[in-house]
N, CA, C and O atoms as CSV, one atom per row, in Angstrom:
chain,resi,resn,atom,element,x,y,z
A,1,MET,N,N,0.827,-1.182,0.000
A,1,MET,CA,C,0.000,0.000,0.000
A,1,MET,C,C,0.874,1.250,0.000
A,1,MET,O,O,1.914,1.297,0.658
A,2,THR,N,N,0.451,2.223,-0.722
A,2,THR,CA,C,1.187,3.472,-0.803
A,2,THR,C,C,1.251,4.152,0.559
A,2,THR,O,O,0.240,4.269,1.252
A,3,GLY,N,N,2.440,4.596,0.935
A,3,GLY,CA,C,2.601,5.329,2.183
A,3,GLY,C,C,2.759,4.478,3.424
A,3,GLY,O,O,2.856,5.010,4.529
A,4,VAL,N,N,2.785,3.165,3.261
A,4,VAL,CA,C,2.925,2.264,4.409
A,4,VAL,C,C,4.377,1.841,4.521
A,4,VAL,O,O,4.963,1.350,3.556
A,5,SER,N,N,4.966,2.032,5.710
A,5,SER,CA,C,6.363,1.647,5.897
A,5,SER,C,C,6.505,0.265,6.532
A,5,SER,O,O,7.537,-0.387,6.370
A,6,ALA,N,N,5.479,-0.185,7.251
A,6,ALA,CA,C,5.517,-1.500,7.881
A,6,ALA,C,C,4.091,-1.952,8.138
A,6,ALA,O,O,3.184,-1.135,8.297
A,7,ALA,N,N,3.905,-3.269,8.175
A,7,ALA,CA,C,2.573,-3.813,8.438
A,7,ALA,C,C,2.713,-5.181,9.087
A,7,ALA,O,O,3.716,-5.876,8.923
A,8,ALA,N,N,1.676,-5.540,9.826
A,8,ALA,CA,C,1.659,-6.856,10.467
A,8,ALA,C,C,0.217,-7.297,10.655
A,8,ALA,O,O,-0.687,-6.477,10.813
A,9,VAL,N,N,0.024,-8.594,10.637
A,9,VAL,CA,C,-1.251,-9.189,11.019
A,9,VAL,C,C,-0.972,-9.944,12.310
A,9,VAL,O,O,-0.102,-10.813,12.370
A,10,ILE,N,N,-1.734,-9.590,13.343
A,10,ILE,CA,C,-1.532,-10.145,14.680
A,10,ILE,C,C,-2.772,-10.939,15.079
A,10,ILE,O,O,-3.896,-10.466,14.913
A,11,SER,N,N,-2.567,-12.142,15.605
A,11,SER,CA,C,-3.710,-12.940,16.044
A,11,SER,C,C,-4.347,-12.312,17.270
A,11,SER,O,O,-3.732,-11.482,17.939
A,12,ARG,N,N,-5.585,-12.708,17.568
A,12,ARG,CA,C,-6.259,-12.175,18.754
A,12,ARG,C,C,-5.535,-12.589,20.038
A,12,ARG,O,O,-5.762,-11.999,21.094
A,13,ASP,N,N,-4.670,-13.593,19.951
A,13,ASP,CA,C,-3.884,-14.035,21.095
A,13,ASP,C,C,-2.551,-13.309,21.217
A,13,ASP,O,O,-1.761,-13.605,22.114
A,14,GLY,N,N,-2.298,-12.362,20.321
A,14,GLY,CA,C,-1.069,-11.583,20.393
A,14,GLY,C,C,0.128,-12.223,19.717
A,14,GLY,O,O,1.270,-11.944,20.082
A,15,ILE,N,N,-0.118,-13.073,18.743
A,15,ILE,CA,C,0.972,-13.741,18.024
A,15,ILE,C,C,1.095,-13.115,16.632
A,15,ILE,O,O,0.119,-13.075,15.882
A,16,PRO,N,N,2.295,-12.625,16.283
A,16,PRO,CA,C,2.476,-12.082,14.932
A,16,PRO,C,C,2.324,-13.201,13.891
A,16,PRO,O,O,3.068,-14.181,13.910
A,17,LEU,N,N,1.359,-13.044,12.991
A,17,LEU,CA,C,1.119,-14.047,11.957
A,17,LEU,C,C,1.875,-13.726,10.683
A,17,LEU,O,O,2.374,-14.624,10.004
A,18,GLN,N,N,1.959,-12.447,10.361
A,18,GLN,CA,C,2.681,-11.986,9.175
A,18,GLN,C,C,3.233,-10.608,9.482
A,18,GLN,O,O,2.508,-9.740,9.969
A,19,VAL,N,N,4.507,-10.403,9.202
A,19,VAL,CA,C,5.156,-9.129,9.511
A,19,VAL,C,C,5.974,-8.691,8.306
A,19,VAL,O,O,6.656,-9.500,7.677
A,20,GLU,N,N,5.899,-7.415,7.996
A,20,GLU,CA,C,6.674,-6.859,6.902
A,20,GLU,C,C,7.175,-5.483,7.299
A,20,GLU,O,O,6.385,-4.620,7.682
A,21,GLY,N,N,8.497,-5.267,7.210
A,21,GLY,CA,C,9.052,-3.938,7.413
A,21,GLY,C,C,9.337,-3.545,8.845
A,21,GLY,O,O,9.595,-2.371,9.111
A,22,MET,N,N,9.301,-4.494,9.791
A,22,MET,CA,C,9.646,-4.182,11.186
A,22,MET,C,C,10.439,-5.333,11.778
A,22,MET,O,O,10.300,-6.484,11.364
A,23,SER,N,N,11.278,-5.000,12.760
A,23,SER,CA,C,12.104,-6.016,13.396
A,23,SER,C,C,11.242,-6.954,14.240
A,23,SER,O,O,10.087,-6.648,14.536
A,24,GLU,N,N,11.800,-8.075,14.615
A,24,GLU,CA,C,11.087,-9.044,15.455
A,24,GLU,C,C,10.728,-8.432,16.807
A,24,GLU,O,O,9.637,-8.668,17.327
A,25,ASP,N,N,11.652,-7.637,17.382
A,25,ASP,CA,C,11.368,-6.985,18.672
A,25,ASP,C,C,10.194,-6.013,18.570
A,25,ASP,O,O,9.320,-5.992,19.436
A,26,VAL,N,N,10.181,-5.214,17.510
A,26,VAL,CA,C,9.080,-4.273,17.313
A,26,VAL,C,C,7.783,-5.048,17.076
A,26,VAL,O,O,6.736,-4.681,17.609
A,27,ALA,N,N,7.849,-6.111,16.286
A,27,ALA,CA,C,6.661,-6.921,16.012
A,27,ALA,C,C,6.091,-7.516,17.301
A,27,ALA,O,O,4.873,-7.555,17.473
A,28,ASP,N,N,6.950,-7.975,18.202
A,28,ASP,CA,C,6.480,-8.524,19.476
A,28,ASP,C,C,5.803,-7.458,20.334
A,28,ASP,O,O,4.783,-7.727,20.969
A,29,THR,N,N,6.363,-6.250,20.354
A,29,THR,CA,C,5.758,-5.155,21.113
A,29,THR,C,C,4.415,-4.757,20.503
A,29,THR,O,O,3.435,-4.548,21.219
A,30,VAL,N,N,4.381,-4.656,19.192
A,30,VAL,CA,C,3.139,-4.325,18.496
A,30,VAL,C,C,2.096,-5.417,18.729
A,30,VAL,O,O,0.911,-5.123,18.884
A,31,ALA,N,N,2.534,-6.673,18.755
A,31,ALA,CA,C,1.615,-7.791,18.990
A,31,ALA,C,C,0.974,-7.687,20.371
A,31,ALA,O,O,-0.217,-7.955,20.527
A,32,ALA,N,N,1.758,-7.300,21.367
A,32,ALA,CA,C,1.208,-7.126,22.721
A,32,ALA,C,C,0.167,-6.010,22.733
A,32,ALA,O,O,-0.890,-6.154,23.347
A,33,LEU,N,N,0.459,-4.907,22.063
A,33,LEU,CA,C,-0.486,-3.806,21.964
A,33,LEU,C,C,-1.748,-4.248,21.225
A,33,LEU,O,O,-2.859,-3.925,21.645
A,34,ALA,N,N,-1.584,-4.978,20.138
A,34,ALA,CA,C,-2.727,-5.448,19.354
A,34,ALA,C,C,-3.593,-6.407,20.157
A,34,ALA,O,O,-4.819,-6.380,20.049
A,35,SER,N,N,-2.963,-7.251,20.957
A,35,SER,CA,C,-3.719,-8.185,21.794
A,35,SER,C,C,-4.581,-7.420,22.795
A,35,SER,O,O,-5.741,-7.767,23.021
A,36,GLY,N,N,-4.013,-6.390,23.386
A,36,GLY,CA,C,-4.780,-5.543,24.295
A,36,GLY,C,C,-5.925,-4.851,23.582
A,36,GLY,O,O,-7.017,-4.709,24.132
A,37,MET,N,N,-5.666,-4.414,22.335
A,37,MET,CA,C,-6.717,-3.785,21.560
A,37,MET,C,C,-7.851,-4.767,21.267
A,37,MET,O,O,-9.023,-4.391,21.291
A,38,CYS,N,N,-7.503,-6.015,20.995
A,38,CYS,CA,C,-8.527,-7.034,20.760
A,38,CYS,C,C,-9.412,-7.195,21.992
A,38,CYS,O,O,-10.634,-7.291,21.881
A,39,ALA,N,N,-8.788,-7.222,23.161
A,39,ALA,CA,C,-9.563,-7.354,24.401
A,39,ALA,C,C,-10.470,-6.143,24.596
A,39,ALA,O,O,-11.631,-6.287,24.980
A,40,LEU,N,N,-9.942,-4.954,24.333
A,40,LEU,CA,C,-10.738,-3.740,24.447
A,40,LEU,C,C,-11.885,-3.745,23.446
A,40,LEU,O,O,-13.018,-3.423,23.803
A,41,ALA,N,N,-11.607,-4.102,22.209
A,41,ALA,CA,C,-12.640,-4.125,21.172
A,41,ALA,C,C,-13.741,-5.116,21.532
A,41,ALA,O,O,-14.925,-4.827,21.357
A,42,LYS,N,N,-13.351,-6.274,22.030
A,42,LYS,CA,C,-14.345,-7.281,22.423
A,42,LYS,C,C,-15.242,-6.732,23.533
A,42,LYS,O,O,-16.464,-6.866,23.472
A,43,ARG,N,N,-14.642,-6.125,24.527
A,43,ARG,CA,C,-15.404,-5.562,25.650
A,43,ARG,C,C,-16.331,-4.435,25.181
A,43,ARG,O,O,-17.498,-4.378,25.570
A,44,MET,N,N,-15.802,-3.550,24.348
A,44,MET,CA,C,-16.606,-2.443,23.843
A,44,MET,C,C,-17.759,-2.947,22.969
A,44,MET,O,O,-18.869,-2.421,23.037
A,45,ASN,N,N,-17.491,-3.963,22.151
A,45,ASN,CA,C,-18.539,-4.523,21.297
A,45,ASN,C,C,-19.642,-5.175,22.130
A,45,ASN,O,O,-20.817,-5.104,21.769
A,46,GLU,N,N,-19.269,-5.808,23.238
A,46,GLU,CA,C,-20.261,-6.415,24.127
A,46,GLU,C,C,-21.168,-5.354,24.736
A,46,GLU,O,O,-22.330,-5.624,25.039
A,47,GLU,N,N,-20.638,-4.150,24.915
A,47,GLU,CA,C,-21.407,-3.044,25.487
A,47,GLU,C,C,-22.105,-2.211,24.410
A,47,GLU,O,O,-22.732,-1.196,24.714
A,48,GLY,N,N,-21.994,-2.645,23.149
A,48,GLY,CA,C,-22.656,-1.938,22.062
A,48,GLY,C,C,-21.885,-0.773,21.488
A,48,GLY,O,O,-22.438,0.009,20.715
A,49,ASN,N,N,-20.623,-0.638,21.846
A,49,ASN,CA,C,-19.774,0.455,21.344
A,49,ASN,C,C,-18.656,-0.136,20.493
A,49,ASN,O,O,-17.578,-0.428,21.012
A,50,GLY,N,N,-18.888,-0.314,19.220
A,50,GLY,CA,C,-17.904,-0.941,18.344
A,50,GLY,C,C,-16.634,-0.125,18.195
A,50,GLY,O,O,-16.683,1.104,18.132
A,51,VAL,N,N,-15.502,-0.801,18.137
A,51,VAL,CA,C,-14.207,-0.157,17.912
A,51,VAL,C,C,-13.897,-0.276,16.424
A,51,VAL,O,O,-13.792,-1.378,15.886
A,52,ARG,N,N,-13.753,0.870,15.770
A,52,ARG,CA,C,-13.450,0.876,14.338
A,52,ARG,C,C,-11.957,0.777,14.082
A,52,ARG,O,O,-11.529,0.030,13.202
A,53,HIS,N,N,-11.160,1.517,14.836
A,53,HIS,CA,C,-9.708,1.448,14.741
A,53,HIS,C,C,-9.100,2.171,15.935
A,53,HIS,O,O,-9.766,2.935,16.634
A,54,VAL,N,N,-7.811,1.905,16.144
A,54,VAL,CA,C,-7.039,2.616,17.157
A,54,VAL,C,C,-5.910,3.318,16.412
A,54,VAL,O,O,-5.205,2.694,15.619
A,55,HIS,N,N,-5.738,4.615,16.664
A,55,HIS,CA,C,-4.732,5.415,15.984
A,55,HIS,C,C,-3.730,5.904,17.019
A,55,HIS,O,O,-4.079,6.667,17.919
A,56,VAL,N,N,-2.474,5.459,16.886
A,56,VAL,CA,C,-1.415,5.846,17.810
A,56,VAL,C,C,-0.481,6.803,17.082
A,56,VAL,O,O,0.100,6.446,16.057
A,57,VAL,N,N,-0.333,8.012,17.604
A,57,VAL,CA,C,0.530,9.012,16.984
A,57,VAL,C,C,1.891,8.965,17.664
A,57,VAL,O,O,2.001,9.187,18.870
A,58,LEU,N,N,2.923,8.676,16.883
A,58,LEU,CA,C,4.305,8.618,17.370
A,58,LEU,C,C,5.038,9.875,16.880
A,58,LEU,O,O,4.464,10.675,16.142
A,59,ALA,N,N,6.268,10.045,17.275
A,59,ALA,CA,C,7.018,11.255,16.911
A,59,ALA,C,C,7.123,11.449,15.402
A,59,ALA,O,O,6.886,12.552,14.909
A,60,ASP,N,N,7.471,10.407,14.663
A,60,ASP,CA,C,7.664,10.564,13.224
A,60,ASP,C,C,6.859,9.569,12.393
A,60,ASP,O,O,7.026,9.503,11.175
A,61,HIS,N,N,6.005,8.809,13.029
A,61,HIS,CA,C,5.138,7.842,12.354
A,61,HIS,C,C,3.768,7.866,13.029
A,61,HIS,O,O,3.601,8.433,14.109
A,62,ASP,N,N,2.820,7.256,12.388
A,62,ASP,CA,C,1.623,6.901,13.111
A,62,ASP,C,C,1.360,5.422,12.882
A,62,ASP,O,O,1.787,4.846,11.882
A,63,MET,N,N,0.662,4.830,13.808
A,63,MET,CA,C,0.360,3.409,13.763
A,63,MET,C,C,-1.152,3.274,13.878
A,63,MET,O,O,-1.781,3.847,14.768
A,64,VAL,N,N,-1.718,2.504,12.958
A,64,VAL,CA,C,-3.154,2.280,12.956
A,64,VAL,C,C,-3.388,0.796,13.178
A,64,VAL,O,O,-2.828,-0.043,12.473
A,65,LEU,N,N,-4.220,0.475,14.164
A,65,LEU,CA,C,-4.587,-0.903,14.468
A,65,LEU,C,C,-6.050,-1.079,14.096
A,65,LEU,O,O,-6.920,-0.368,14.599
A,66,LEU,N,N,-6.313,-2.032,13.212
A,66,LEU,CA,C,-7.660,-2.237,12.696
A,66,LEU,C,C,-8.089,-3.680,12.923
A,66,LEU,O,O,-7.406,-4.598,12.470
A,67,PRO,N,N,-9.207,-3.905,13.616
A,67,PRO,CA,C,-9.693,-5.273,13.786
A,67,PRO,C,C,-10.181,-5.825,12.448
A,67,PRO,O,O,-10.730,-5.087,11.629
A,68,THR,N,N,-9.981,-7.112,12.231
A,68,THR,CA,C,-10.439,-7.769,11.008
A,68,THR,C,C,-11.653,-8.638,11.324
A,68,THR,O,O,-11.968,-8.882,12.488
A,69,MET,N,N,-12.315,-9.094,10.295
A,69,MET,CA,C,-13.486,-9.958,10.484
A,69,MET,C,C,-13.111,-11.294,11.122
A,69,MET,O,O,-13.939,-11.923,11.782
A,70,SER,N,N,-11.864,-11.729,10.927
A,70,SER,CA,C,-11.421,-13.004,11.478
A,70,SER,C,C,-11.052,-12.919,12.958
A,70,SER,O,O,-10.814,-13.940,13.603
A,71,GLY,N,N,-11.008,-11.703,13.487
A,71,GLY,CA,C,-10.614,-11.522,14.883
A,71,GLY,C,C,-9.159,-11.116,15.046
A,71,GLY,O,O,-8.734,-10.747,16.141
A,72,ALA,N,N,-8.391,-11.183,13.960
A,72,ALA,CA,C,-6.999,-10.732,13.999
A,72,ALA,C,C,-6.980,-9.204,13.923
A,72,ALA,O,O,-8.019,-8.566,13.758
A,73,VAL,N,N,-5.795,-8.637,14.046
A,73,VAL,CA,C,-5.625,-7.182,13.962
A,73,VAL,C,C,-4.620,-6.872,12.867
A,73,VAL,O,O,-3.536,-7.454,12.827
A,74,LEU,N,N,-4.980,-5.956,11.981
A,74,LEU,CA,C,-4.062,-5.439,10.980
A,74,LEU,C,C,-3.407,-4.210,11.573
A,74,LEU,O,O,-4.090,-3.278,11.997
A,75,VAL,N,N,-2.077,-4.206,11.605
A,75,VAL,CA,C,-1.318,-3.067,12.132
A,75,VAL,C,C,-0.545,-2.456,10.969
A,75,VAL,O,O,0.187,-3.147,10.261
A,76,VAL,N,N,-0.719,-1.154,10.783
A,76,VAL,CA,C,-0.047,-0.456,9.693
A,76,VAL,C,C,0.692,0.738,10.273
A,76,VAL,O,O,0.136,1.497,11.067
A,77,MET,N,N,1.960,0.901,9.868
A,77,MET,CA,C,2.750,2.063,10.282
A,77,MET,C,C,2.988,2.930,9.055
A,77,MET,O,O,3.359,2.442,7.987
A,78,ARG,N,N,2.765,4.240,9.235
A,78,ARG,CA,C,2.921,5.200,8.144
A,78,ARG,C,C,3.825,6.331,8.622
A,78,ARG,O,O,3.570,6.911,9.677
A,79,PRO,N,N,4.874,6.657,7.870
A,79,PRO,CA,C,5.776,7.732,8.301
A,79,PRO,C,C,5.143,9.106,8.162
A,79,PRO,O,O,4.513,9.417,7.151
A,80,GLY,N,N,5.321,9.924,9.191
A,80,GLY,CA,C,4.997,11.330,9.150
A,80,GLY,C,C,3.559,11.703,8.883
A,80,GLY,O,O,3.315,12.834,8.464
A,81,ARG,N,N,2.595,10.839,9.094
A,81,ARG,CA,C,1.201,11.157,8.762
A,81,ARG,C,C,0.512,11.921,9.891
A,81,ARG,O,O,0.090,13.063,9.707
A,82,ASN,N,N,0.402,11.298,11.041
A,82,ASN,CA,C,-0.209,11.928,12.222
A,82,ASN,C,C,-1.587,12.521,11.965
A,82,ASN,O,O,-1.956,13.520,12.582
A,83,ASP,N,N,-2.342,11.922,11.072
A,83,ASP,CA,C,-3.714,12.376,10.826
A,83,ASP,C,C,-4.580,11.168,10.455
A,83,ASP,O,O,-4.090,10.042,10.369
A,84,GLU,N,N,-5.837,11.414,10.244
A,84,GLU,CA,C,-6.788,10.341,9.957
A,84,GLU,C,C,-6.920,10.049,8.461
A,84,GLU,O,O,-7.673,9.152,8.084
A,85,SER,N,N,-6.218,10.774,7.611
A,85,SER,CA,C,-6.373,10.569,6.172
A,85,SER,C,C,-5.937,9.166,5.766
A,85,SER,O,O,-4.918,8.654,6.230
A,86,GLY,N,N,-6.719,8.568,4.905
A,86,GLY,CA,C,-6.400,7.238,4.392
A,86,GLY,C,C,-6.824,6.089,5.265
A,86,GLY,O,O,-6.691,4.937,4.854
A,87,ILE,N,N,-7.330,6.350,6.455
A,87,ILE,CA,C,-7.680,5.254,7.361
A,87,ILE,C,C,-8.895,4.485,6.844
A,87,ILE,O,O,-8.994,3.281,7.077
A,88,ASP,N,N,-9.814,5.142,6.153
A,88,ASP,CA,C,-10.960,4.427,5.593
A,88,ASP,C,C,-10.513,3.366,4.589
A,88,ASP,O,O,-11.091,2.281,4.531
A,89,VAL,N,N,-9.491,3.677,3.802
A,89,VAL,CA,C,-8.956,2.705,2.848
A,89,VAL,C,C,-8.361,1.514,3.601
A,89,VAL,O,O,-8.565,0.364,3.213
A,90,LEU,N,N,-7.624,1.795,4.681
A,90,LEU,CA,C,-7.044,0.725,5.476
A,90,LEU,C,C,-8.138,-0.121,6.127
A,90,LEU,O,O,-8.031,-1.346,6.182
A,91,ARG,N,N,-9.179,0.530,6.615
A,91,ARG,CA,C,-10.280,-0.188,7.269
A,91,ARG,C,C,-10.944,-1.135,6.277
A,91,ARG,O,O,-11.277,-2.264,6.635
A,92,THR,N,N,-11.140,-0.696,5.045
A,92,THR,CA,C,-11.729,-1.546,4.010
A,92,THR,C,C,-10.856,-2.763,3.753
A,92,THR,O,O,-11.362,-3.875,3.599
A,93,ALA,N,N,-9.540,-2.553,3.707
A,93,ALA,CA,C,-8.621,-3.667,3.512
A,93,ALA,C,C,-8.668,-4.632,4.683
A,93,ALA,O,O,-8.598,-5.844,4.483
A,94,ALA,N,N,-8.786,-4.120,5.896
A,94,ALA,CA,C,-8.822,-4.969,7.084
A,94,ALA,C,C,-10.080,-5.818,7.124
A,94,ALA,O,O,-10.031,-6.980,7.526
A,95,VAL,N,N,-11.201,-5.254,6.715
A,95,VAL,CA,C,-12.457,-6.007,6.737
A,95,VAL,C,C,-12.362,-7.237,5.846
A,95,VAL,O,O,-12.984,-8.262,6.128
A,96,ALA,N,N,-11.587,-7.136,4.775
A,96,ALA,CA,C,-11.462,-8.254,3.851
A,96,ALA,C,C,-10.634,-9.406,4.414
A,96,ALA,O,O,-10.683,-10.515,3.882
A,97,LEU,N,N,-9.878,-9.163,5.475
A,97,LEU,CA,C,-9.014,-10.210,6.038
A,97,LEU,C,C,-9.792,-11.168,6.915
A,97,LEU,O,O,-9.216,-12.107,7.466
């Protein structure tokens, strides 16, 4: 995808299933964050408040965590974005997983 510097698919149990563009250490940290997001999304969905995505703004990148239909999480890192632009495209891609 254009503008994506790294991506990963993380299982709902926090296991990196597919990683591209990030080190194993970063993937493990992202997997822990994604696992927590899965727990939060599940809890929010049970209360009727669906989680569409989580957007983490870093110093020079942003990270978007998107739940998939399979229960996994798509994690995408984009350099220098720090805004919501393009997230709808990512969300559409995540739904297909």
